[in-house]
C-alpha positions in Angstrom: -0.1 0.0 0.0 3.0 2.6 0.8 4.0 2.0 -2.8 0.9 2.6 -4.3 0.5 6.0 -2.2 4.0 7.1 -3.4 2.8 6.0 -7.4 0.1 8.3 -6.4 1.5 11.3 -4.9 3.4 11.4 -7.7 0.5 11.1 -10.2 -0.9 14.3 -8.1 2.8 16.0 -8.5 2.5 15.4 -12.3 -0.8 16.3 -12.8 -0.1 20.1 -11.1 2.8 20.1 -13.2 1.1 19.3 -16.3 -1.5 21.9 -15.8 1.3 24.4 -15.8 3.4 23.1 -18.3 3.4 21.9 -22.4 0.8 19.0 -23.4 3.9 18.1 -25.5 3.8 16.6 -29.5 0.1 16.4 -30.7 -1.3 19.0 -28.3 -2.5 21.5 -30.8 -5.5 20.2 -32.4 -4.0 21.2 -36.2 -7.1 19.0 -38.0 -7.0 21.7 -40.6 -2.9 21.8 -41.3 -0.9 20.0 -44.4 0.5 17.3 -42.5 -0.6 14.7 -40.0 -0.7 15.5 -36.4 2.1 12.8 -34.7 0.5 11.2 -31.5 1.8 9.0 -28.9 0.2 6.9 -27.3 1.2 4.5 -23.8 0.3 1.0 -24.9 1.3 -2.6 -22.8 2.7 -5.2 -25.5 -0.1 -7.7 -24.8 -3.0 -9.5 -27.2 -5.2 -6.3 -26.1 -3.8 -4.0 -28.3 -3.9 -5.3 -31.5 -6.4 -3.3 -32.9 -4.6 -0.4 -32.5 -1.6 -2.2 -34.2 -3.9 -2.8 -37.4 -6.0 0.3 -37.4 -2.4 1.8 -38.0 -1.3 -0.6 -40.8 -4.6 -0.4 -42.3 -4.9 3.4 -42.6 -7.4 3.9 -40.4 -5.5 6.8 -38.2 -3.9 7.8 -41.3 -6.9 8.9 -42.7 -8.0 11.1 -39.8 -4.9 13.1 -40.1 -3.3 10.9 -37.6 0.6 9.7 -37.6 0.7 6.8 -33.9 3.6 6.7 -32.5 3.3 3.8 -29.8 5.0 3.5 -27.4 5.3 0.0 -25.0 5.5 0.2 -21.0 5.1 -2.4 -18.3 1.5 -1.4 -17.1 -1.0 0.7 -17.3 -0.3 2.2 -14.0 3.0 3.5 -15.4 0.9 5.3 -18.6 -1.0 7.1 -16.4 1.3 9.7 -15.1 2.8 9.7 -18.6 -0.6 11.1 -20.0 -0.9 13.4 -17.2 2.4 15.1 -17.8 2.0 15.2 -21.6 4.8 12.4 -22.5 1.8 10.6 -24.1 -0.9 12.2 -25.7 -3.5 9.0 -25.2 -2.7 5.9 -23.4 -4.1 2.1 -22.8 -4.7 1.0 -19.3 -6.0 -1.7 -17.3 -9.6 -0.1 -16.3 -8.6 -0.5 -12.4 -5.7 1.9 -13.1 -7.9 4.4 -14.3 -10.2 4.3 -11.1 -6.9 4.1 -8.9 -6.2 7.8 -10.9 -9.5 9.3 -10.5 -10.1 8.0 -7.3 -7.2 10.2 -6.6 -8.5 13.3 -8.8 -6.0 12.8 -11.2 -7.5 14.2 -14.7 -7.6 11.2 -16.6 -10.9 10.7 -18.9 -11.3 7.5 -21.4 -12.1 8.0 -24.9 -12.2 4.6 -26.3 -12.9 0.9 -25.6 -9.9 -1.1 -25.2 -10.6 -5.1 -24.7 -13.1 -7.3 -23.0 -13.3 -10.6 -21.5 -14.8 -13.5 -23.9 -17.4 -14.0 -21.4 -16.6 -17.6 -20.8 -14.8 -19.2 -18.0 -12.1 -21.6 -19.0 -12.0 -20.2 -22.2 -10.7 -16.5 -21.8 -8.0 -14.6 -22.7 -6.5 -14.3 -19.1 -6.0 -16.8 -16.8 -4.4 -17.6 -13.1 -1.8 -20.2 -14.4 0.5 -22.9 -12.7 3.4 -24.6 -14.1 3.6 -28.6 -15.4 3.1 -30.6 -12.7 1.7 -28.2 -9.9 -0.1 -29.7 -6.8 -2.0 -26.4 -7.6 -5.6 -27.4 -8.8 -8.2 -24.2 -7.9 -7.7 -20.4 -6.7 -8.6 -21.0 -2.8 -5.2 -22.9 -2.6 -3.5 -19.9 -3.6 -3.2 -19.2 0.1 0.3 -18.9 1.3 1.7 -19.1 -2.4 3.1 -16.7 -4.3 1.4 -14.9 -7.6 3.1 -13.2 -10.4 1.5 -10.0 -11.2 2.4 -7.1 -14.0 1.7 -4.4 -11.5 0.8 -4.7 -7.4 -2.4 -2.9 -6.3 -4.2 -3.1 -10.0 -6.3 -5.5 -12.1 -4.7 -8.8 -11.8 -4.2 -9.1 -7.9 -8.2 -7.5 -7.3 -8.9 -10.1 -10.1 -7.3 -12.9 -8.4 -8.1 -12.0 -4.8 -12.3 -12.3 -6.2 -11.1 -15.8 -7.8 -9.8 -17.0 -4.6 -12.8 -15.5 -2.4 -15.4 -16.9 -4.9 -13.5 -19.9 -4.6 -14.1 -20.0 -0.1 -10.3 -19.1 -0.1 -8.7 -15.8 2.3 -7.6 -13.6 -0.5 -5.1 -11.7 2.2 -3.5 -14.7 2.4 -1.9 -14.7 -1.2 1.7 -12.9 -1.2 1.8 -10.9 -5.0 4.9 -10.6 -6.9 5.8 -8.0 -9.6 6.9 -8.8 -13.1 6.8 -8.2 -16.6 4.2 -10.8 -18.4 6.3 -11.7 -20.6 9.1 -13.1 -18.1 6.0 -14.8 -16.3 6.3 -18.3 -17.7 9.8 -18.4 -16.9 9.4 -17.8 -13.7 6.7 -20.3 -13.3 9.0 -23.3 -14.3 11.8 -22.0 -12.4 9.6 -22.1 -9.0 9.9 -18.7 -8.5 6.4 -18.1 -8.1 3.5 -21.0 -7.5 0.9 -18.8 -10.2 0.9 -15.8 -12.8 -1.6 -13.7 -14.2 -1.2 -14.3 -17.8 -3.2 -12.5 -20.5 -2.4 -13.8 -23.9 0.8 -14.1 -25.1 1.6 -15.5 -21.9 -1.2 -17.9 -21.6 -0.4 -19.5 -24.9 3.1 -19.9 -23.6 2.7 -21.5 -20.3 -0.2 -23.7 -21.9 2.7 -24.7 -24.3 5.0 -25.5 -21.5 2.7 -27.9 -20.1 1.4 -25.5 -17.7 -2.5 -24.9 -16.9 -4.8 -22.7 -15.3 -6.8 -23.1 -12.9 -8.9 -20.1 -12.8 -10.4 -17.4 -15.4 -9.8 -14.4 -13.3 -11.3 -11.5 -15.5 -14.3 -13.7 -15.6 -14.6 -14.1 -12.2 -15.1 -10.4 -11.2 -17.6 -10.2 -14.8 -18.0 -12.4 -17.7 -18.4 -8.7 -19.8 -15.3 -7.0 -17.8 -13.8 -3.9 -19.7 -10.3 -4.9 -18.9 -8.9 -1.8 -20.4 -9.6 1.0 -22.1 -7.7 4.0 -24.4 -7.6 7.6 -22.2 -6.6 11.2 -22.3 -5.8 13.5 -19.6 -8.8 16.2 -19.5 -6.4 19.3 -20.4 -5.8 17.6 -23.3 -8.9 16.6 -24.7 -10.6 20.2 -23.6 -7.6 21.6 -25.8 -7.5 19.4 -28.9 -11.3 18.4 -28.9 -11.2 17.7 -32.8 -8.1 15.4 -32.2 -9.7 13.6 -29.9 -12.9 12.9 -32.0 -10.8 11.4 -34.7 -8.8 9.2 -32.3 -11.8 8.1 -31.0 -13.2 7.3 -34.4 -10.3 5.7 -35.9 -9.8 3.3 -32.6 -13.6 2.3 -33.0 -13.2 1.6 -36.6 -10.0 -0.4 -35.5 -11.6 -2.6 -32.9 -14.3 -3.3 -35.6 -11.8 -4.8 -37.7 -10.2 -6.5 -35.1 -13.5 -8.1 -34.1 -13.8 -9.6 -37.6 -10.6 -10.1 -38.8 -9.1 -12.5 -35.9 -6.4 -14.0 -38.1 -5.2 -10.5 -38.9 -5.0 -10.3 -35.0 -2.9 -13.0 -34.2 -0.2 -12.1 -37.2 0.3 -8.4 -36.0 0.8 -9.9 -32.7 4.2 -10.9 -33.9 5.1 -7.3 -34.8 5.3 -6.5 -31.2 5.7 -9.3 -29.2 7.9 -12.2 -29.2 5.7 -15.0 -29.5 6.3 -17.9 -31.4 4.5 -18.3 -34.9 3.3 -22.1 -33.7 1.4 -20.8 -30.9 -0.6 -17.9 -32.7 -4.0 -20.0 -33.8 -3.6 -21.5 -30.1 -4.1 -18.1 -28.4 -7.7 -17.1 -27.1 -8.9 -13.4 -28.3 -10.9 -11.5 -26.0 -13.5 -9.6 -27.3 -12.9 -5.8 -29.1 -16.3 -4.1 -28.0 -17.5 -0.9 -28.8 -18.4 0.4 -26.2 -17.2 0.1 -22.6 -19.5 -2.2 -20.2 -20.5 0.0 -17.2 -21.4 -3.1 -14.7 -18.8 -4.6 -15.4 -16.7 -1.4 -14.7 -18.3 -0.7 -11.6 -17.6 -4.1 -10.5 -14.2 -3.4 -10.5 -14.9 0.0 -8.8 -16.7 -2.3 -5.8 -13.6 -4.5 -5.7 -10.9 -1.9 -5.6 -12.7 -0.2 -2.4 -13.0 -3.8 -1.0 -9.3 -4.4 -1.4 -8.1 -0.9 -0.5 -7.2 0.6 -3.2 -8.9 3.6 -2.7 -10.9 5.0 0.4 -13.9 5.6 -1.9 -15.1 4.5 -5.6 -14.5 6.9 -8.2 -17.1 9.0 -10.2 -17.6 7.0 -13.3 -19.6 9.8 -14.9 -16.1 11.7 -14.3 -13.6 9.0 -16.2 -15.8 7.1 -19.0 -16.7 8.4 -22.3 
C-alpha cells in the first residue's frame, strides 16, 4: 500500500506540473494543417492492443490525419502519469489503473474501449496459471503461495483475489510478486512463483510448456469485464477536441476491424511481441466491443474499494466517455 500511495502522490505532482506546462507532441489540434498530427500513445505489449496496431496498418488513423507513435510500457499504472504529464497524448490502461487515478482526482478521461473478457469461464484470454506438474488445482489453494502480477495493487491482484474469494479461500493470504508478463512463464517454470496472472500471449506460452490454468480471474470479476480502455488527460481533451474525436473514430474502426479479422489479430501480434508463430493458432482472443461495459466497471470499482486500492470509489461519470 505504501508503494501505491507513493505512486499516486507522484501522479498528483505530475497533474500539477502538466497544468502549467506544455501538452507535448500533438498538443495543438491541427486538423486543418497540411501534414498529419503525430500523437504518442503509451501501450502495454499484450494481445489487448492488437486493434490499434491493425488500425495503424490499415490506415484508419492516417485517413483522419493522425500519425501514431506507439510506446510500450510494463503496465497501465506506468502509463497514467505519462499521459497526465504530456509525455503521451493518449494511453492504454487497464480499467483499475484508471479507477485508482480518478479516485485521487488525477484528471484522466477514457476516450475509447480497449478489450473485454470473452464471457466464457475456462476459455478467457487471461487466466491464473501454474507450471507443469504443480499440485495447485484451484484458486483457493493460492493461500500462502506466490502469484505473479505485472503491477502490484492493480487489476491482476484484485481479480485474483476475487477468484480466491469465490472459491472459498482467503485472498489476504496470497503473496503477490511484480514482474512483466513476458517473464512470467519462465518464473513459473523456475519455481520463483507458484502462479501467475497471464493474459495472452503469456497464457499460450505457459500452456505450451505444459502449464495449466486454475481459474479465469477476469471472468470471475464479470463475464463482460471491460479489462482496459484508451484514455487521455482532461486538459488535452479540452484543448484538442477535434483530435480526440478523430482518435476515437479511428480506434472504433480498429476495434470493429479486429473483431471481424481474428487471423490478422494473431499475425499483428508477432510484430510487437516475442510469441512464436507456432502458438498463434492457440491464442484465445479477447472481445473488442465498441463500448465499455459500465456494470463490469462498477464491479471493479467495488472490488478496488474492498481491497483498499482507494478509500472511496471514483465517480464513473468523470472517467467514462
